[in-house]
C-alpha positions as CSV (number, residue, x, y, z in Angstrom):
1,X,-0.2,0.0,0.0
2,X,1.4,3.3,-1.0
3,X,2.1,6.0,1.9
4,X,3.1,9.3,0.9
5,X,3.0,13.2,1.9
6,X,1.6,16.2,0.0
7,X,1.6,19.8,0.2
8,X,-2.0,21.2,-0.5
9,X,-1.9,24.2,-2.5
10,X,-5.0,25.6,-1.5
11,X,-3.6,27.8,0.9
12,X,-3.8,28.0,4.8
13,X,-7.2,29.0,6.0
14,X,-7.6,31.1,9.4
15,X,-9.2,28.5,11.2
16,X,-7.5,25.4,9.5
17,X,-5.6,23.1,12.2
18,X,-2.0,21.6,11.5
19,X,-1.8,17.8,10.6
20,X,0.7,15.5,12.3
21,X,2.7,16.1,9.4
22,X,2.9,19.6,9.3
23,X,0.6,22.7,8.3
24,X,-0.9,22.6,5.1
25,X,0.7,19.1,4.5
26,X,-1.5,15.9,4.1
27,X,-0.4,12.1,5.0
28,X,-1.5,9.9,2.3
29,X,-1.8,6.4,4.0
30,X,-4.6,4.0,4.1
31,X,-7.8,5.6,3.0
32,X,-10.7,7.4,4.1
33,X,-14.3,8.1,3.5
34,X,-15.9,11.3,4.7
35,X,-19.5,12.6,4.7
36,X,-21.1,16.2,4.6
37,X,-24.5,15.7,6.2
38,X,-26.9,17.7,4.5
39,X,-30.4,17.9,6.7
40,X,-30.3,14.8,8.2
41,X,-28.2,11.9,8.6
42,X,-29.5,9.3,5.6
43,X,-29.5,6.2,7.6
44,X,-31.6,7.5,10.1
45,X,-34.2,8.9,8.2
46,X,-36.6,8.3,5.0
47,X,-35.7,10.7,2.2
48,X,-39.1,12.9,1.5
49,X,-40.0,14.0,-2.1
50,X,-41.7,16.8,-2.9
51,X,-45.5,15.8,-2.8
52,X,-47.6,15.6,-6.4
53,X,-48.7,19.3,-7.2
54,X,-45.9,20.9,-5.1
55,X,-45.6,23.8,-8.2
56,X,-49.3,24.7,-7.7
57,X,-48.4,25.6,-3.7
58,X,-51.6,23.4,-2.7
59,X,-52.5,22.8,0.6
60,X,-50.2,19.0,0.3
61,X,-47.3,21.5,-0.5
62,X,-47.9,23.7,2.7
63,X,-48.1,20.6,4.8
64,X,-45.0,19.4,3.5
65,X,-43.3,22.7,4.5
66,X,-44.8,22.9,7.7
67,X,-44.0,18.9,8.4
68,X,-40.2,19.7,7.6
69,X,-40.2,22.9,9.3
70,X,-41.5,21.0,12.4
71,X,-38.7,18.5,12.6
72,X,-40.0,16.5,9.8
73,X,-40.6,13.0,11.9
74,X,-37.3,11.6,10.3
75,X,-37.8,13.1,7.0
76,X,-34.6,13.7,5.1
77,X,-34.8,16.7,2.1
78,X,-31.4,15.9,0.9
79,X,-29.1,13.3,0.6
80,X,-25.8,13.6,2.3
81,X,-22.4,13.8,0.3
82,X,-20.2,11.0,0.8
83,X,-16.1,11.7,-0.4
84,X,-13.7,8.6,-0.7
85,X,-9.9,8.8,-1.3
86,X,-7.7,5.8,-1.1
87,X,-5.0,3.9,-3.0
88,X,-5.3,6.2,-6.3
89,X,-9.3,6.2,-6.0
90,X,-11.2,9.1,-5.2
91,X,-14.6,10.4,-5.7
92,X,-18.1,11.2,-4.1
93,X,-21.5,9.3,-4.0
94,X,-24.7,9.9,-2.2
95,X,-27.1,7.3,-1.0
96,X,-30.8,6.8,-3.2
97,X,-33.5,6.7,-0.9
98,X,-33.1,2.7,-0.8
99,X,-29.6,3.0,0.9
100,X,-27.7,2.4,-2.5
101,X,-24.7,4.1,-3.2
102,X,-24.5,6.1,-6.5
103,X,-21.3,7.5,-7.7
104,X,-20.6,10.7,-9.0
105,X,-19.6,10.8,-12.1
106,X,-20.4,7.3,-12.5
107,X,-17.4,4.9,-11.6
108,X,-16.8,1.1,-12.0
109,X,-16.1,1.0,-8.4
110,X,-18.5,-1.5,-6.2
111,X,-19.5,0.7,-3.1
112,X,-22.0,-0.2,-0.5
113,X,-22.9,1.5,3.0
114,X,-23.6,-0.8,5.6
115,X,-25.6,0.3,8.6
116,X,-26.2,-2.1,11.5
117,X,-27.4,0.0,14.4
118,X,-26.8,3.4,15.3
119,X,-23.5,2.9,16.8
120,X,-22.0,0.3,13.9
121,X,-21.8,1.6,10.1
122,X,-19.2,0.9,7.7
123,X,-18.4,1.3,3.8
124,X,-17.3,-1.3,1.6
125,X,-15.8,-0.7,-2.1
126,X,-15.0,-3.3,-4.4
127,X,-12.3,-2.1,-7.3
128,X,-12.4,-3.6,-10.6
129,X,-9.1,-5.6,-9.7
130,X,-11.2,-7.7,-7.1
131,X,-9.6,-5.8,-4.4
132,X,-12.1,-5.1,-1.2
133,X,-11.8,-2.2,1.0
134,X,-13.4,-2.1,4.4
135,X,-13.7,1.2,6.1
136,X,-15.0,0.6,9.5
137,X,-13.1,2.5,11.7
138,X,-15.5,5.6,12.6
139,X,-15.1,8.8,13.4
140,X,-17.7,11.1,14.8
141,X,-18.3,14.6,15.5
142,X,-19.9,15.9,18.8
143,X,-21.4,19.0,19.7
144,X,-21.7,20.0,23.2
145,X,-22.8,23.1,24.8
146,X,-20.6,24.7,27.8
147,X,-22.6,26.9,29.8
148,X,-22.5,27.7,33.5
149,X,-19.1,25.2,34.0
150,X,-20.8,22.1,32.9
151,X,-21.1,20.7,29.7
152,X,-24.4,19.6,27.9
153,X,-24.6,17.5,24.5
154,X,-26.3,20.0,22.0
155,X,-26.6,16.7,19.4
156,X,-25.5,13.0,19.5
157,X,-22.3,12.0,17.9
158,X,-22.5,12.1,14.1
159,X,-20.2,9.6,12.2
160,X,-18.7,11.9,9.7
161,X,-15.5,9.7,8.4
162,X,-14.6,6.1,8.0
163,X,-10.9,4.9,8.0
164,X,-9.8,2.2,6.2
165,X,-9.4,-0.9,8.3
166,X,-8.5,-3.7,6.0
167,X,-8.1,-4.6,2.6
168,X,-8.8,-8.1,1.0
169,X,-6.5,-8.6,-2.1
170,X,-7.6,-10.6,-5.2
171,X,-5.2,-13.3,-4.1
172,X,-6.6,-13.4,-0.7
173,X,-3.9,-11.6,1.1
174,X,-4.8,-8.9,3.5
175,X,-3.6,-5.7,4.9
176,X,-4.6,-4.3,8.1
177,X,-4.6,-1.0,9.3
178,X,-5.1,0.0,13.4
179,X,-5.3,3.8,14.7
180,X,-4.9,5.0,18.3
181,X,-8.2,7.1,19.5
182,X,-8.0,10.6,20.0
183,X,-10.0,13.3,21.0
184,X,-9.9,16.9,19.2
185,X,-11.5,19.4,21.1
186,X,-12.3,23.1,19.2
187,X,-13.9,26.0,21.4
188,X,-16.2,28.4,19.6
189,X,-17.7,31.2,21.5
190,X,-21.5,31.5,20.8
191,X,-23.9,34.5,22.3
192,X,-21.7,34.4,25.6
193,X,-21.5,30.6,25.9
194,X,-19.0,28.3,24.3
195,X,-19.7,25.0,21.8
196,X,-17.4,22.6,21.9
197,X,-16.8,20.4,19.2
198,X,-15.0,16.7,19.7
């Protein structure tokens, strides 16, 4: 498996945090699938399409908007966006309403998002040469409000990254990756209080 470091020429941003190999540098080893959550987590919700006749602004459309505005009873209005980068492959995909991965643009990778329960999910990608990549080590983002001296969770942890944990090659050889758990804390001030993002 290739390992290298790369300097990102996109410039340094004001709130950017240096990686383990330095500011503006990225270590390319193993691989990762990251996610940008749009509206709600895809695996916990039902995708909601616009009702028939939405362009007439009839009562069903108004009910739909009110339902979404009030929390939507686990309705999700748009898919999350997943990005992958591993062993020379990179791209994006979304999940359709049935949980099937759709590559953007189309690719010849076979991608599966596996959701077991709220604390167990993974991504499996099979490449054209028959190698199978398992992304099973999850990273979660947790938002905590720190006010009056006691932290309180604003929302439960959301899986935002899945790291490459193992590869099964066509000849049945396997490569395993292990990671050390770490916690990263970012503090943001918010109207006199502090948000802590882990």
